[in-house]
CHARMM-style PDB file with segment names, atoms N, HN, CA, C and O in Angstrom:
ATOM      1  N   MET     1      75.373  94.607  84.543  1.00  0.00      PROA
ATOM      2  CA  MET     1      75.918  93.663  85.484  1.00  0.00      PROA
ATOM      3  C   MET     1      76.863  92.726  84.735  1.00  0.00      PROA
ATOM      4  O   MET     1      76.566  92.252  83.638  1.00  0.00      PROA
ATOM      5  N   ASN     2      77.996  92.481  85.359  1.00  0.00      PROA
ATOM      6  HN  ASN     2      78.237  92.867  86.250  1.00  0.00      PROA
ATOM      7  CA  ASN     2      78.988  91.584  84.767  1.00  0.00      PROA
ATOM      8  C   ASN     2      79.694  90.835  85.889  1.00  0.00      PROA
ATOM      9  O   ASN     2      80.890  91.020  86.115  1.00  0.00      PROA
ATOM     10  N   ARG     3      78.950  89.994  86.583  1.00  0.00      PROA
ATOM     11  HN  ARG     3      77.979  89.844  86.400  1.00  0.00      PROA
ATOM     12  CA  ARG     3      79.523  89.280  87.729  1.00  0.00      PROA
ATOM     13  C   ARG     3      80.729  88.437  87.332  1.00  0.00      PROA
ATOM     14  O   ARG     3      81.705  88.362  88.078  1.00  0.00      PROA
ATOM     15  N   ALA     4      80.669  87.803  86.166  1.00  0.00      PROA
ATOM     16  HN  ALA     4      79.876  87.863  85.560  1.00  0.00      PROA
ATOM     17  CA  ALA     4      81.770  86.943  85.730  1.00  0.00      PROA
ATOM     18  C   ALA     4      83.057  87.733  85.535  1.00  0.00      PROA
ATOM     19  O   ALA     4      84.144  87.170  85.667  1.00  0.00      PROA
ATOM     20  N   GLY     5      82.962  89.012  85.228  1.00  0.00      PROA
ATOM     21  HN  GLY     5      82.079  89.469  85.122  1.00  0.00      PROA
ATOM     22  CA  GLY     5      84.142  89.838  85.003  1.00  0.00      PROA
ATOM     23  C   GLY     5      84.603  90.611  86.223  1.00  0.00      PROA
ATOM     24  O   GLY     5      85.545  91.399  86.133  1.00  0.00      PROA
ATOM     25  N   ALA     6      83.953  90.400  87.375  1.00  0.00      PROA
ATOM     26  HN  ALA     6      83.189  89.759  87.449  1.00  0.00      PROA
ATOM     27  CA  ALA     6      84.256  91.201  88.563  1.00  0.00      PROA
ATOM     28  C   ALA     6      85.703  91.059  89.024  1.00  0.00      PROA
ATOM     29  O   ALA     6      86.346  92.062  89.334  1.00  0.00      PROA
ATOM     30  N   ALA     7      86.220  89.855  89.074  1.00  0.00      PROA
ATOM     31  HN  ALA     7      85.698  89.040  88.822  1.00  0.00      PROA
ATOM     32  CA  ALA     7      87.598  89.661  89.557  1.00  0.00      PROA
ATOM     33  C   ALA     7      88.596  90.347  88.634  1.00  0.00      PROA
ATOM     34  O   ALA     7      89.531  90.995  89.103  1.00  0.00      PROA
ATOM     35  N   ALA     8      88.404  90.209  87.331  1.00  0.00      PROA
ATOM     36  HN  ALA     8      87.644  89.682  86.950  1.00  0.00      PROA
ATOM     37  CA  ALA     8      89.304  90.863  86.376  1.00  0.00      PROA
ATOM     38  C   ALA     8      89.171  92.377  86.462  1.00  0.00      PROA
ATOM     39  O   ALA     8      90.171  93.090  86.387  1.00  0.00      PROA
ATOM     40  N   ASN     9      87.947  92.877  86.619  1.00  0.00      PROA
ATOM     41  HN  ASN     9      87.134  92.298  86.680  1.00  0.00      PROA
ATOM     42  CA  ASN     9      87.746  94.323  86.766  1.00  0.00      PROA
ATOM     43  C   ASN     9      88.433  94.841  88.026  1.00  0.00      PROA
ATOM     44  O   ASN     9      89.079  95.889  88.002  1.00  0.00      PROA
ATOM     45  N   ARG    10      88.291  94.104  89.122  1.00  0.00      PROA
ATOM     46  HN  ARG    10      87.767  93.252  89.141  1.00  0.00      PROA
ATOM     47  CA  ARG    10      88.902  94.529  90.384  1.00  0.00      PROA
ATOM     48  C   ARG    10      90.426  94.580  90.246  1.00  0.00      PROA
ATOM     49  O   ARG    10      91.057  95.526  90.716  1.00  0.00      PROA
ATOM     50  N   GLN    11      91.010  93.582  89.612  1.00  0.00      PROA
ATOM     51  HN  GLN    11      90.497  92.813  89.230  1.00  0.00      PROA
ATOM     52  CA  GLN    11      92.457  93.567  89.398  1.00  0.00      PROA
ATOM     53  C   GLN    11      92.874  94.737  88.508  1.00  0.00      PROA
ATOM     54  O   GLN    11      93.894  95.376  88.765  1.00  0.00      PROA
ATOM     55  N   ALA    12      92.096  95.020  87.468  1.00  0.00      PROA
ATOM     56  HN  ALA    12      91.267  94.501  87.259  1.00  0.00      PROA
ATOM     57  CA  ALA    12      92.429  96.112  86.552  1.00  0.00      PROA
ATOM     58  C   ALA    12      92.350  97.468  87.243  1.00  0.00      PROA
ATOM     59  O   ALA    12      93.126  98.370  86.924  1.00  0.00      PROA
ATOM     60  N   SER    13      91.429  97.623  88.179  1.00  0.00      PROA
ATOM     61  HN  SER    13      90.799  96.891  88.438  1.00  0.00      PROA
ATOM     62  CA  SER    13      91.265  98.923  88.833  1.00  0.00      PROA
ATOM     63  C   SER    13      92.195  99.114  90.025  1.00  0.00      PROA
ATOM     64  O   SER    13      92.646 100.230  90.279  1.00  0.00      PROA
ATOM     65  N   THR    14      92.488  98.046  90.760  1.00  0.00      PROA
ATOM     66  HN  THR    14      92.121  97.139  90.554  1.00  0.00      PROA
ATOM     67  CA  THR    14      93.258  98.196  92.003  1.00  0.00      PROA
ATOM     68  C   THR    14      94.663  97.616  91.937  1.00  0.00      PROA
ATOM     69  O   THR    14      95.445  97.800  92.870  1.00  0.00      PROA
ATOM     70  N   GLY    15      94.999  96.925  90.863  1.00  0.00      PROA
ATOM     71  HN  GLY    15      94.363  96.776  90.105  1.00  0.00      PROA
ATOM     72  CA  GLY    15      96.251  96.186  90.772  1.00  0.00      PROA
ATOM     73  C   GLY    15      97.508  96.986  91.028  1.00  0.00      PROA
ATOM     74  O   GLY    15      98.441  96.462  91.638  1.00  0.00      PROA
ATOM     75  N   GLY    16      97.576  98.221  90.593  1.00  0.00      PROA
ATOM     76  HN  GLY    16      96.819  98.646  90.098  1.00  0.00      PROA
ATOM     77  CA  GLY    16      98.797  98.999  90.749  1.00  0.00      PROA
ATOM     78  C   GLY    16      98.770  99.968  91.910  1.00  0.00      PROA
ATOM     79  O   GLY    16      99.656 100.814  92.028  1.00  0.00      PROA
ATOM     80  N   ILE    17      97.772  99.864  92.767  1.00  0.00      PROA
ATOM     81  HN  ILE    17      97.051  99.177  92.671  1.00  0.00      PROA
ATOM     82  CA  ILE    17      97.607 100.825  93.858  1.00  0.00      PROA
ATOM     83  C   ILE    17      98.080 100.205  95.169  1.00  0.00      PROA
ATOM     84  O   ILE    17      97.692  99.091  95.521  1.00  0.00      PROA
ATOM     85  N   ALA    18      98.918 100.940  95.880  1.00  0.00      PROA
ATOM     86  HN  ALA    18      99.234 101.845  95.594  1.00  0.00      PROA
ATOM     87  CA  ALA    18      99.447 100.455  97.160  1.00  0.00      PROA
ATOM     88  C   ALA    18      98.330 100.354  98.193  1.00  0.00      PROA
ATOM     89  O   ALA    18      97.483 101.241  98.301  1.00  0.00      PROA
ATOM     90  N   LYS    19      98.343  99.276  98.937  1.00  0.00      PROA
ATOM     91  HN  LYS    19      99.031  98.556  98.850  1.00  0.00      PROA
ATOM     92  CA  LYS    19      97.365  99.099 100.005  1.00  0.00      PROA
ATOM     93  C   LYS    19      97.766  99.942 101.212  1.00  0.00      PROA
ATOM     94  O   LYS    19      98.951 100.172 101.458  1.00  0.00      PROA
ATOM     95  N   VAL    20      96.768 100.397 101.957  1.00  0.00      PROA
ATOM     96  HN  VAL    20      95.806 100.211 101.757  1.00  0.00      PROA
ATOM     97  CA  VAL    20      96.970 101.205 103.151  1.00  0.00      PROA
ATOM     98  C   VAL    20      96.609 100.336 104.355  1.00  0.00      PROA
ATOM     99  O   VAL    20      95.511  99.781 104.395  1.00  0.00      PROA
ATOM    100  N   PRO    21      97.507 100.203 105.339  1.00  0.00      PROA
ATOM    101  CA  PRO    21      97.195  99.366 106.504  1.00  0.00      PROA
ATOM    102  C   PRO    21      95.877  99.780 107.165  1.00  0.00      PROA
ATOM    103  O   PRO    21      95.638 100.966 107.396  1.00  0.00      PROA
ATOM    104  N   GLY    22      95.033  98.805 107.464  1.00  0.00      PROA
ATOM    105  HN  GLY    22      95.228  97.842 107.276  1.00  0.00      PROA
ATOM    106  CA  GLY    22      93.762  99.057 108.131  1.00  0.00      PROA
ATOM    107  C   GLY    22      92.657  99.533 107.209  1.00  0.00      PROA
ATOM    108  O   GLY    22      91.558  99.834 107.673  1.00  0.00      PROA
ATOM    109  N   LYS    23      92.923  99.608 105.911  1.00  0.00      PROA
ATOM    110  HN  LYS    23      93.816  99.363 105.533  1.00  0.00      PROA
ATOM    111  CA  LYS    23      91.925 100.087 104.943  1.00  0.00      PROA
ATOM    112  C   LYS    23      91.727  99.044 103.850  1.00  0.00      PROA
ATOM    113  O   LYS    23      92.564  98.162 103.661  1.00  0.00      PROA
ATOM    114  N   GLN    24      90.624  99.152 103.140  1.00  0.00      PROA
ATOM    115  HN  GLN    24      89.944  99.868 103.293  1.00  0.00      PROA
ATOM    116  CA  GLN    24      90.378  98.360 101.940  1.00  0.00      PROA
ATOM    117  C   GLN    24      90.309  99.309 100.759  1.00  0.00      PROA
ATOM    118  O   GLN    24      89.895 100.460 100.903  1.00  0.00      PROA
ATOM    119  N   LEU    25      90.713  98.832  99.596  1.00  0.00      PROA
ATOM    120  HN  LEU    25      91.049  97.897  99.479  1.00  0.00      PROA
ATOM    121  CA  LEU    25      90.590  99.640  98.390  1.00  0.00      PROA
ATOM    122  C   LEU    25      89.178  99.470  97.845  1.00  0.00      PROA
ATOM    123  O   LEU    25      88.725  98.354  97.591  1.00  0.00      PROA
ATOM    124  N   ASP    26      88.497 100.586  97.670  1.00  0.00      PROA
ATOM    125  HN  ASP    26      88.865 101.492  97.876  1.00  0.00      PROA
ATOM    126  CA  ASP    26      87.126 100.589  97.163  1.00  0.00      PROA
ATOM    127  C   ASP    26      87.135 101.230  95.791  1.00  0.00      PROA
ATOM    128  O   ASP    26      87.749 102.278  95.593  1.00  0.00      PROA
ATOM    129  N   GLU    27      86.458 100.606  94.846  1.00  0.00      PROA
ATOM    130  HN  GLU    27      85.959  99.755  95.006  1.00  0.00      PROA
ATOM    131  CA  GLU    27      86.436 101.142  93.492  1.00  0.00      PROA
ATOM    132  C   GLU    27      85.023 101.557  93.081  1.00  0.00      PROA
ATOM    133  O   GLU    27      84.031 100.956  93.492  1.00  0.00      PROA
ATOM    134  N   TYR    28      84.969 102.594  92.264  1.00  0.00      PROA
ATOM    135  HN  TYR    28      85.776 103.082  91.930  1.00  0.00      PROA
ATOM    136  CA  TYR    28      83.703 103.042  91.687  1.00  0.00      PROA
ATOM    137  C   TYR    28      83.952 103.393  90.239  1.00  0.00      PROA
ATOM    138  O   TYR    28      84.860 104.174  89.952  1.00  0.00      PROA
ATOM    139  N   PRO    29      83.201 102.861  89.336  1.00  0.00      PROA
ATOM    140  CA  PRO    29      82.088 101.946  89.503  1.00  0.00      PROA
ATOM    141  C   PRO    29      82.550 100.606  90.084  1.00  0.00      PROA
ATOM    142  O   PRO    29      83.688 100.185  89.877  1.00  0.00      PROA
ATOM    143  N   PRO    30      81.647  99.947  90.816  1.00  0.00      PROA
ATOM    144  CA  PRO    30      81.995  98.665  91.411  1.00  0.00      PROA
ATOM    145  C   PRO    30      82.429  97.638  90.359  1.00  0.00      PROA
ATOM    146  O   PRO    30      82.002  97.692  89.206  1.00  0.00      PROA
ATOM    147  N   ALA    31      83.272  96.717  90.776  1.00  0.00      PROA
ATOM    148  HN  ALA    31      83.619  96.673  91.713  1.00  0.00      PROA
ATOM    149  CA  ALA    31      83.840  95.715  89.872  1.00  0.00      PROA
ATOM    150  C   ALA    31      82.784  94.825  89.226  1.00  0.00      PROA
ATOM    151  O   ALA    31      83.017  94.300  88.137  1.00  0.00      PROA
ATOM    152  N   MET    32      81.634  94.641  89.865  1.00  0.00      PROA
ATOM    153  HN  MET    32      81.445  95.067  90.750  1.00  0.00      PROA
ATOM    154  CA  MET    32      80.616  93.735  89.319  1.00  0.00      PROA
ATOM    155  C   MET    32      79.851  94.317  88.139  1.00  0.00      PROA
ATOM    156  O   MET    32      78.999  93.651  87.552  1.00  0.00      PROA
ATOM    157  N   PHE    33      80.161  95.563  87.796  1.00  0.00      PROA
ATOM    158  HN  PHE    33      80.853  96.104  88.273  1.00  0.00      PROA
ATOM    159  CA  PHE    33      79.490  96.200  86.673  1.00  0.00      PROA
ATOM    160  C   PHE    33      80.417  96.294  85.474  1.00  0.00      PROA
ATOM    161  O   PHE    33      81.634  96.400  85.623  1.00  0.00      PROA
ATOM    162  N   ARG    34      79.843  96.253  84.306  1.00  0.00      PROA
ATOM    163  HN  ARG    34      78.854  96.166  84.185  1.00  0.00      PROA
ATOM    164  CA  ARG    34      80.611  96.304  83.058  1.00  0.00      PROA
ATOM    165  C   ARG    34      81.521  97.526  83.016  1.00  0.00      PROA
ATOM    166  O   ARG    34      82.619  97.460  82.462  1.00  0.00      PROA
ATOM    167  N   GLU    35      81.079  98.641  83.596  1.00  0.00      PROA
ATOM    168  HN  GLU    35      80.188  98.694  84.046  1.00  0.00      PROA
ATOM    169  CA  GLU    35      81.862  99.876  83.575  1.00  0.00      PROA
ATOM    170  C   GLU    35      83.023  99.870  84.562  1.00  0.00      PROA
ATOM    171  O   GLU    35      83.883 100.749  84.504  1.00  0.00      PROA
ATOM    172  N   GLY    36      83.062  98.890  85.470  1.00  0.00      PROA
ATOM    173  HN  GLY    36      82.364  98.176  85.516  1.00  0.00      PROA
ATOM    174  CA  GLY    36      84.164  98.794  86.425  1.00  0.00      PROA
ATOM    175  C   GLY    36      85.442  98.390  85.728  1.00  0.00      PROA
ATOM    176  O   GLY    36      85.431  98.054  84.544  1.00  0.00      PROA
ATOM    177  N   GLY    37      86.538  98.420  86.452  1.00  0.00      PROA
ATOM    178  HN  GLY    37      86.547  98.693  87.414  1.00  0.00      PROA
ATOM    179  CA  GLY    37      87.819  97.996  85.885  1.00  0.00      PROA
ATOM    180  C   GLY    37      88.756  99.157  85.658  1.00  0.00      PROA
ATOM    181  O   GLY    37      88.750 100.121  86.422  1.00  0.00      PROA
ATOM    182  N   ALA    38      89.564  99.076  84.612  1.00  0.00      PROA
ATOM    183  HN  ALA    38      89.568  98.292  83.991  1.00  0.00      PROA
ATOM    184  CA  ALA    38      90.556 100.112  84.323  1.00  0.00      PROA
ATOM    185  C   ALA    38      89.881 101.475  84.248  1.00  0.00      PROA
ATOM    186  O   ALA    38      88.848 101.632  83.596  1.00  0.00      PROA
ATOM    187  N   GLY    39      90.467 102.449  84.913  1.00  0.00      PROA
ATOM    188  HN  GLY    39      91.306 102.322  85.442  1.00  0.00      PROA
ATOM    189  CA  GLY    39      89.930 103.803  84.917  1.00  0.00      PROA
ATOM    190  C   GLY    39      88.955 104.088  86.042  1.00  0.00      PROA
ATOM    191  O   GLY    39      88.503 105.223  86.189  1.00  0.00      PROA
ATOM    192  N   ALA    40      88.619 103.076  86.847  1.00  0.00      PROA
ATOM    193  HN  ALA    40      88.986 102.154  86.728  1.00  0.00      PROA
ATOM    194  CA  ALA    40      87.710 103.290  87.971  1.00  0.00      PROA
ATOM    195  C   ALA    40      88.390 104.174  89.016  1.00  0.00      PROA
ATOM    196  O   ALA    40      89.615 104.182  89.135  1.00  0.00      PROA
ATOM    197  N   SER    41      87.595 104.904  89.757  1.00  0.00      PROA
ATOM    198  HN  SER    41      86.599 104.898  89.660  1.00  0.00      PROA
ATOM    199  CA  SER    41      88.099 105.684  90.885  1.00  0.00      PROA
ATOM    200  C   SER    41      88.334 104.719  92.044  1.00  0.00      PROA
ATOM    201  O   SER    41      87.443 103.945  92.394  1.00  0.00      PROA
ATOM    202  N   VAL    42      89.519 104.757  92.640  1.00  0.00      PROA
ATOM    203  HN  VAL    42      90.243 105.386  92.356  1.00  0.00      PROA
ATOM    204  CA  VAL    42      89.861 103.840  93.734  1.00  0.00      PROA
ATOM    205  C   VAL    42      90.352 104.649  94.928  1.00  0.00      PROA
ATOM    206  O   VAL    42      91.205 105.526  94.789  1.00  0.00      PROA
ATOM    207  N   ARG    43      89.803 104.342  96.105  1.00  0.00      PROA
ATOM    208  HN  ARG    43      89.110 103.629  96.217  1.00  0.00      PROA
ATOM    209  CA  ARG    43      90.178 105.039  97.333  1.00  0.00      PROA
ATOM    210  C   ARG    43      90.330 104.031  98.471  1.00  0.00      PROA
ATOM    211  O   ARG    43      89.608 103.034  98.511  1.00  0.00      PROA
ATOM    212  N   PRO    44      91.264 104.279  99.400  1.00  0.00      PROA
ATOM    213  CA  PRO    44      91.316 103.451 100.608  1.00  0.00      PROA
ATOM    214  C   PRO    44      90.198 103.898 101.557  1.00  0.00      PROA
ATOM    215  O   PRO    44      90.056 105.088 101.837  1.00  0.00      PROA
ATOM    216  N   VAL    45      89.415 102.947 102.043  1.00  0.00      PROA
ATOM    217  HN  VAL    45      89.530 101.981 101.815  1.00  0.00      PROA
ATOM    218  CA  VAL    45      88.282 103.271 102.910  1.00  0.00      PROA
ATOM    219  C   VAL    45      88.244 102.327 104.106  1.00  0.00      PROA
ATOM    220  O   VAL    45      88.924 101.302 104.131  1.00  0.00      PROA
ATOM    221  N   ASN    46      87.436 102.695 105.093  1.00  0.00      PROA
ATOM    222  HN  ASN    46      86.883 103.528 105.073  1.00  0.00      PROA
ATOM    223  CA  ASN    46      87.202 101.866 106.265  1.00  0.00      PROA
ATOM    224  C   ASN    46      86.596 100.533 105.824  1.00  0.00      PROA
ATOM    225  O   ASN    46      85.623 100.531 105.070  1.00  0.00      PROA
ATOM    226  N   PRO    47      87.141  99.402 106.272  1.00  0.00      PROA
ATOM    227  CA  PRO    47      86.620  98.101 105.840  1.00  0.00      PROA
ATOM    228  C   PRO    47      85.133  97.897 106.125  1.00  0.00      PROA
ATOM    229  O   PRO    47      84.417  97.332 105.298  1.00  0.00      PROA
ATOM    230  N   GLY    48      84.666  98.350 107.279  1.00  0.00      PROA
ATOM    231  HN  GLY    48      85.247  98.809 107.951  1.00  0.00      PROA
ATOM    232  CA  GLY    48      83.253  98.178 107.609  1.00  0.00      PROA
ATOM    233  C   GLY    48      82.346  98.911 106.644  1.00  0.00      PROA
ATOM    234  O   GLY    48      81.322  98.380 106.212  1.00  0.00      PROA
ATOM    235  N   ALA    49      82.725 100.137 106.306  1.00  0.00      PROA
ATOM    236  HN  ALA    49      83.557 100.568 106.657  1.00  0.00      PROA
ATOM    237  CA  ALA    49      81.935 100.918 105.356  1.00  0.00      PROA
ATOM    238  C   ALA    49      81.957 100.267 103.979  1.00  0.00      PROA
ATOM    239  O   ALA    49      80.936 100.207 103.294  1.00  0.00      PROA
ATOM    240  N   ASN    50      83.126  99.780 103.581  1.00  0.00      PROA
ATOM    241  HN  ASN    50      83.955  99.829 104.138  1.00  0.00      PROA
ATOM    242  CA  ASN    50      83.256  99.154 102.267  1.00  0.00      PROA
ATOM    243  C   ASN    50      82.415  97.883 102.173  1.00  0.00      PROA
ATOM    244  O   ASN    50      81.701  97.678 101.192  1.00  0.00      PROA
ATOM    245  N   MET    51      82.502  97.037 103.189  1.00  0.00      PROA
ATOM    246  HN  MET    51      83.082  97.203 103.986  1.00  0.00      PROA
ATOM    247  CA  MET    51      81.743  95.784 103.161  1.00  0.00      PROA
ATOM    248  C   MET    51      80.240  96.044 103.281  1.00  0.00      PROA
ATOM    249  O   MET    51      79.434  95.343 102.671  1.00  0.00      PROA
ATOM    250  N   GLY    52      79.868  97.059 104.074  1.00  0.00      PROA
ATOM    251  HN  GLY    52      80.524  97.629 104.570  1.00  0.00      PROA
ATOM    252  CA  GLY    52      78.456  97.408 104.197  1.00  0.00      PROA
ATOM    253  C   GLY    52      77.876  97.910 102.892  1.00  0.00      PROA
ATOM    254  O   GLY    52      76.774  97.522 102.503  1.00  0.00      PROA
ATOM    255  N   ALA    53      78.620  98.778 102.212  1.00  0.00      PROA
ATOM    256  HN  ALA    53      79.514  99.094 102.528  1.00  0.00      PROA
ATOM    257  CA  ALA    53      78.151  99.297 100.928  1.00  0.00      PROA
ATOM    258  C   ALA    53      78.083  98.176  99.894  1.00  0.00      PROA
ATOM    259  O   ALA    53      77.141  98.109  99.104  1.00  0.00      PROA
ATOM    260  N   GLY    54      79.087  97.296  99.903  1.00  0.00      PROA
ATOM    261  HN  GLY    54      79.852  97.351 100.545  1.00  0.00      PROA
ATOM    262  CA  GLY    54      79.077  96.173  98.968  1.00  0.00      PROA
ATOM    263  C   GLY    54      77.895  95.249  99.201  1.00  0.00      PROA
ATOM    264  O   GLY    54      77.276  94.772  98.250  1.00  0.00      PROA
ATOM    265  N   ALA    55      77.582  94.996 100.471  1.00  0.00      PROA
ATOM    266  HN  ALA    55      78.085  95.384 101.244  1.00  0.00      PROA
ATOM    267  CA  ALA    55      76.433  94.149 100.797  1.00  0.00      PROA
ATOM    268  C   ALA    55      75.133  94.805 100.354  1.00  0.00      PROA
ATOM    269  O   ALA    55      74.232  94.132  99.855  1.00  0.00      PROA
ATOM    270  N   CYS    56      75.037  96.110 100.534  1.00  0.00      PROA
ATOM    271  HN  CYS    56      75.770  96.657 100.939  1.00  0.00      PROA
ATOM    272  CA  CYS    56      73.836  96.844 100.136  1.00  0.00      PROA
ATOM    273  C   CYS    56      73.622  96.754  98.625  1.00  0.00      PROA
ATOM    274  O   CYS    56      72.517  96.466  98.166  1.00  0.00      PROA
ATOM    275  N   ILE    57      74.681  97.001  97.860  1.00  0.00      PROA
ATOM    276  HN  ILE    57      75.578  97.235  98.233  1.00  0.00      PROA
ATOM    277  CA  ILE    57      74.574  96.920  96.400  1.00  0.00      PROA
ATOM    278  C   ILE    57      74.285  95.481  95.976  1.00  0.00      PROA
ATOM    279  O   ILE    57      73.443  95.243  95.110  1.00  0.00      PROA
ATOM    280  N   GLY    58      74.981  94.529  96.585  1.00  0.00      PROA
ATOM    281  HN  GLY    58      75.665  94.722  97.288  1.00  0.00      PROA
ATOM    282  CA  GLY    58      74.756  93.124  96.250  1.00  0.00      PROA
ATOM    283  C   GLY    58      73.324  92.691  96.507  1.00  0.00      PROA
ATOM    284  O   GLY    58      72.731  91.987  95.689  1.00  0.00      PROA
ATOM    285  N   ASN    59      72.761  93.107  97.643  1.00  0.00      PROA
ATOM    286  HN  ASN    59      73.242  93.678  98.308  1.00  0.00      PROA
ATOM    287  CA  ASN    59      71.376  92.756  97.960  1.00  0.00      PROA
ATOM    288  C   ASN    59      70.405  93.412  96.995  1.00  0.00      PROA
ATOM    289  O   ASN    59      69.427  92.789  96.581  1.00  0.00      PROA
ATOM    290  N   ALA    60      70.662  94.663  96.633  1.00  0.00      PROA
ATOM    291  HN  ALA    60      71.456  95.169  96.970  1.00  0.00      PROA
ATOM    292  CA  ALA    60      69.777  95.366  95.703  1.00  0.00      PROA
ATOM    293  C   ALA    60      69.798  94.719  94.320  1.00  0.00      PROA
ATOM    294  O   ALA    60      68.804  94.767  93.595  1.00  0.00      PROA
ATOM    295  N   CYS    61      70.925  94.115  93.956  1.00  0.00      PROA
ATOM    296  HN  CYS    61      71.732  94.076  94.545  1.00  0.00      PROA
ATOM    297  CA  CYS    61      71.071  93.510  92.624  1.00  0.00      PROA
ATOM    298  C   CYS    61      70.789  92.015  92.610  1.00  0.00      PROA
ATOM    299  O   CYS    61      70.836  91.381  91.556  1.00  0.00      PROA
ATOM    300  N   ARG    62      70.497  91.454  93.775  1.00  0.00      PROA
ATOM    301  HN  ARG    62      70.459  91.970  94.631  1.00  0.00      PROA
ATOM    302  CA  ARG    62      70.224  90.013  93.849  1.00  0.00      PROA
ATOM    303  C   ARG    62      69.063  89.673  92.914  1.00  0.00      PROA
ATOM    304  O   ARG    62      68.039  90.357  92.895  1.00  0.00      PROA
ATOM    305  N   GLY    63      69.240  88.630  92.160  1.00  0.00      PROA
ATOM    306  HN  GLY    63      70.071  88.074  92.175  1.00  0.00      PROA
ATOM    307  CA  GLY    63      68.184  88.192  91.251  1.00  0.00      PROA
ATOM    308  C   GLY    63      68.257  88.814  89.869  1.00  0.00      PROA
ATOM    309  O   GLY    63      67.591  88.348  88.944  1.00  0.00      PROA
ATOM    310  N   LEU    64      69.059  89.863  89.716  1.00  0.00      PROA
ATOM    311  HN  LEU    64      69.599  90.242  90.467  1.00  0.00      PROA
ATOM    312  CA  LEU    64      69.205  90.458  88.388  1.00  0.00      PROA
ATOM    313  C   LEU    64      70.179  89.622  87.568  1.00  0.00      PROA
ATOM    314  O   LEU    64      71.203  89.178  88.088  1.00  0.00      PROA
ATOM    315  N   PRO    65      69.875  89.404  86.305  1.00  0.00      PROA
ATOM    316  CA  PRO    65      70.777  88.601  85.478  1.00  0.00      PROA
ATOM    317  C   PRO    65      71.985  89.411  85.023  1.00  0.00      PROA
ATOM    318  O   PRO    65      71.937  90.641  84.981  1.00  0.00      PROA
ATOM    319  N   ASP    66      73.069  88.715  84.681  1.00  0.00      PROA
ATOM    320  HN  ASP    66      73.108  87.717  84.715  1.00  0.00      PROA
ATOM    321  CA  ASP    66      74.193  89.400  84.049  1.00  0.00      PROA
ATOM    322  C   ASP    66      73.667  90.080  82.791  1.00  0.00      PROA
ATOM    323  O   ASP    66      72.831  89.529  82.075  1.00  0.00      PROA
ATOM    324  N   GLY    67      74.162  91.266  82.537  1.00  0.00      PROA
ATOM    325  HN  GLY    67      74.842  91.714  83.118  1.00  0.00      PROA
ATOM    326  CA  GLY    67      73.693  92.054  81.402  1.00  0.00      PROA
ATOM    327  C   GLY    67      72.600  93.034  81.782  1.00  0.00      PROA
ATOM    328  O   GLY    67      72.279  93.930  81.001  1.00  0.00      PROA
ATOM    329  N   ALA    68      72.012  92.881  82.986  1.00  0.00      PROA
ATOM    330  HN  ALA    68      72.273  92.154  83.621  1.00  0.00      PROA
ATOM    331  CA  ALA    68      70.973  93.811  83.420  1.00  0.00      PROA
ATOM    332  C   ALA    68      71.568  95.203  83.579  1.00  0.00      PROA
ATOM    333  O   ALA    68      72.738  95.356  83.931  1.00  0.00      PROA
ATOM    334  N   ARG    69      70.760  96.198  83.321  1.00  0.00      PROA
ATOM    335  HN  ARG    69      69.809  96.073  83.036  1.00  0.00      PROA
ATOM    336  CA  ARG    69      71.187  97.587  83.492  1.00  0.00      PROA
ATOM    337  C   ARG    69      70.616  98.108  84.804  1.00  0.00      PROA
ATOM    338  O   ARG    69      69.451  97.872  85.122  1.00  0.00      PROA
ATOM    339  N   VAL    70      71.441  98.814  85.556  1.00  0.00      PROA
ATOM    340  HN  VAL    70      72.388  99.006  85.298  1.00  0.00      PROA
ATOM    341  CA  VAL    70      70.998  99.418  86.811  1.00  0.00      PROA
ATOM    342  C   VAL    70      71.474 100.861  86.853  1.00  0.00      PROA
ATOM    343  O   VAL    70      72.407 101.244  86.147  1.00  0.00      PROA
ATOM    344  N   ARG    71      70.828 101.642  87.681  1.00  0.00      PROA
ATOM    345  HN  ARG    71      70.071 101.331  88.254  1.00  0.00      PROA
ATOM    346  CA  ARG    71      71.239 103.031  87.892  1.00  0.00      PROA
ATOM    347  C   ARG    71      71.629 103.172  89.354  1.00  0.00      PROA
ATOM    348  O   ARG    71      70.872 102.793  90.248  1.00  0.00      PROA
ATOM    349  N   ILE    72      72.816 103.721  89.592  1.00  0.00      PROA
ATOM    350  HN  ILE    72      73.430 104.029  88.865  1.00  0.00      PROA
ATOM    351  CA  ILE    72      73.281 103.976  90.950  1.00  0.00      PROA
ATOM    352  C   ILE    72      73.206 105.476  91.181  1.00  0.00      PROA
ATOM    353  O   ILE    72      73.798 106.258  90.438  1.00  0.00      PROA
ATOM    354  N   THR    73      72.481 105.870  92.207  1.00  0.00      PROA
ATOM    355  HN  THR    73      72.000 105.234  92.811  1.00  0.00      PROA
ATOM    356  CA  THR    73      72.387 107.275  92.583  1.00  0.00      PROA
ATOM    357  C   THR    73      73.272 107.485  93.797  1.00  0.00      PROA
ATOM    358  O   THR    73      73.108 106.810  94.813  1.00  0.00      PROA
ATOM    359  N   VAL    74      74.206 108.412  93.700  1.00  0.00      PROA
ATOM    360  HN  VAL    74      74.339 108.961  92.875  1.00  0.00      PROA
ATOM    361  CA  VAL    74      75.151 108.686  94.775  1.00  0.00      PROA
ATOM    362  C   VAL    74      74.695 109.936  95.513  1.00  0.00      PROA
ATOM    363  O   VAL    74      74.368 110.948  94.893  1.00  0.00      PROA
ATOM    364  N   GLY    75      74.674 109.860  96.839  1.00  0.00      PROA
ATOM    365  HN  GLY    75      74.940 109.038  97.342  1.00  0.00      PROA
ATOM    366  CA  GLY    75      74.272 111.004  97.644  1.00  0.00      PROA
ATOM    367  C   GLY    75      75.017 111.012  98.960  1.00  0.00      PROA
ATOM    368  O   GLY    75      75.793 110.102  99.252  1.00  0.00      PROA
ATOM    369  N   ASP    76      74.781 112.035  99.746  1.00  0.00      PROA
ATOM    370  HN  ASP    76      74.150 112.774  99.509  1.00  0.00      PROA
ATOM    371  CA  ASP    76      75.418 112.146 101.058  1.00  0.00      PROA
ATOM    372  C   ASP    76      74.663 111.341 102.083  1.00  0.00      PROA
ATOM    373  OT1 ASP    76      75.049 111.311 103.251  1.00  0.00      PROA
TER     374      ASP     76
END
């Protein structure tokens, strides 16, 4: 976890990518993690899905200190 670096990671991952009307740019790994930032996979996605997924991850990580290690399992 690297909450303090999230804004810089988000800029590094999405800064050069054109925005798509009606979509949000979603990055993986998420910006709040140390692995986020330059080299992250970025896709335009539905805003509701993006905000819902972000809220889910944020709630799951609530209370964890910066530097904590987490495992994200991706599935269908």
